[in-house]
C-alpha positions in Angstrom: -18.9 -38.9 51.0 -16.0 -38.1 53.1 -13.9 -40.9 53.5 -14.3 -44.2 51.7 -12.7 -47.6 53.7 -11.4 -50.5 52.2 -10.2 -53.2 53.6 -9.7 -51.6 57.1 -7.6 -48.8 55.8 -9.5 -45.3 55.1 -8.8 -43.7 52.3 -10.3 -40.1 51.2 -11.0 -39.0 47.7 -8.5 -36.4 46.2 -10.1 -33.3 44.5 -7.4 -32.1 43.1 -6.2 -31.4 39.9 -2.3 -32.9 38.3 -1.4 -29.7 36.9 2.4 -32.2 35.9 1.4 -33.6 32.6 -0.3 -30.1 31.7 2.7 -28.3 32.8 4.7 -30.7 30.0 2.6 -30.1 27.3 3.0 -26.4 27.6 7.0 -26.7 28.2 6.6 -28.8 25.1 5.0 -26.6 23.1 7.2 -23.6 24.2 10.3 -25.1 23.1 8.4 -26.3 19.4 7.7 -22.3 18.9 11.3 -21.4 20.2 12.9 -23.1 18.0 9.9 -22.4 14.6 10.4 -19.1 15.4 13.7 -17.5 14.0 12.9 -20.0 11.0 10.0 -18.3 9.6 10.8 -15.1 7.5 8.3 -12.9 7.9 6.2 -11.7 4.6 8.1 -9.2 2.3 6.1 -7.3 -0.4 7.6 -7.8 -3.7 7.8 -3.7 -5.1 8.2 -3.0 -8.9 11.2 -2.0 -10.1 12.1 1.6 -11.7 13.6 0.9 -15.0 14.2 3.5 -18.1 11.2 3.1 -20.6 12.2 2.3 -24.2 11.1 6.6 -25.3 9.7 9.0 -23.2 6.4 10.5 -24.1 6.4 13.6 -26.6 4.9 16.9 -24.4 3.4 15.3 -21.5 1.0 17.1 -19.2 2.7 17.0 -15.9 1.3 17.6 -12.7 3.4 19.7 -10.2 2.4 19.1 -6.8 4.7 20.9 -4.1 5.5 20.7 -0.6 2.9 22.5 0.6 0.6 20.3 -1.3 -0.2 23.5 -3.9 -1.1 21.4 -7.6 0.2 22.5 -10.8 -0.2 22.0 -14.6 2.7 22.3 -16.9 2.3 21.9 -20.5 5.5 22.4 -22.8 6.3 25.5 -21.3 3.2 26.6 -20.1 2.4 26.4 -16.2 -0.7 27.3 -14.2 -1.8 27.1 -10.9 -4.6 24.3 -9.8 -6.3 22.2 -7.1 -6.9 19.2 -6.5 -10.7 19.2 -7.1 -10.3 20.8 -10.4 -7.5 19.1 -11.9 -8.6 17.2 -13.9 -11.2 18.7 -14.9 -8.3 22.1 -16.0 -6.1 18.9 -17.5 -8.6 18.5 -19.7 -9.7 22.0 -20.7 -5.5 22.4 -21.0 -5.1 19.9 -23.4 -8.4 17.4 -24.3 -6.4 14.7 -26.2 -5.5 13.7 -23.0 -9.0 11.2 -23.2 -9.2 8.4 -25.7 -10.7 10.2 -28.8 -9.7 8.3 -32.2 -9.1 4.8 -32.2 -5.6 5.2 -34.2 -4.8 8.2 -32.2 -2.7 7.7 -28.8 -3.9 9.7 -25.9 -1.5 12.5 -24.7 -0.1 11.3 -21.1 -0.3 13.1 -18.3 2.4 13.0 -15.5 2.5 13.3 -12.2 5.6 15.0 -10.0 5.5 14.5 -6.5 7.7 16.1 -3.5 7.8 13.3 -1.4 7.4 14.6 2.3 3.3 15.8 0.9 1.0 12.6 2.0 -0.2 10.2 0.0 -3.6 11.0 0.0 -3.2 14.2 -1.9 -1.4 12.1 -5.1 -4.5 9.2 -4.7 -6.9 11.8 -4.6 -5.1 13.8 -8.3 -4.9 10.2 -9.4 -9.2 9.4 -8.8 -9.9 12.7 -9.9 -8.0 11.9 -13.3 -9.8 8.6 -14.0 -13.1 10.1 -13.2 -12.4 12.7 -16.1 -11.9 9.9 -18.4 -8.4 10.8 -18.4 -6.8 7.4 -20.0 -2.5 7.5 -19.2 -1.3 8.6 -16.4 1.7 8.1 -14.4 4.4 9.1 -12.1 7.7 11.0 -11.9 10.1 8.9 -10.0 13.2 9.2 -9.7 16.1 6.5 -10.0 18.4 5.9 -6.8 22.1 5.9 -7.8 
């Protein structure tokens, strides 16, 4: 039906979509987002602060991870090399008190000291191996910033 006639005048159907209301709504939304975007603060992760322990643990087993990801065990003055895969077995062999033994006795702590340039994955693998071996007290050595 190309043309509709009423009372002698010729009218045609308009088959176009009116875009003006759509554009008005989009401009209003754009202005709302532009005004509210600076007000939204990005989510921040609350990282733990490094404090001072009341007392340093006596004679901990130290795991030293160097820049080349070489792993060494240190107990008192004895240092021996090991690998990431064998670190848990070597720690338990070096000091069996790292596992929970007697109910009243406290297990020997294990402290991991790693170079900051190594991959985090290496430290996590060492911690995972220690946890699987049943080592109870594992900590990370940190340097306090001044």
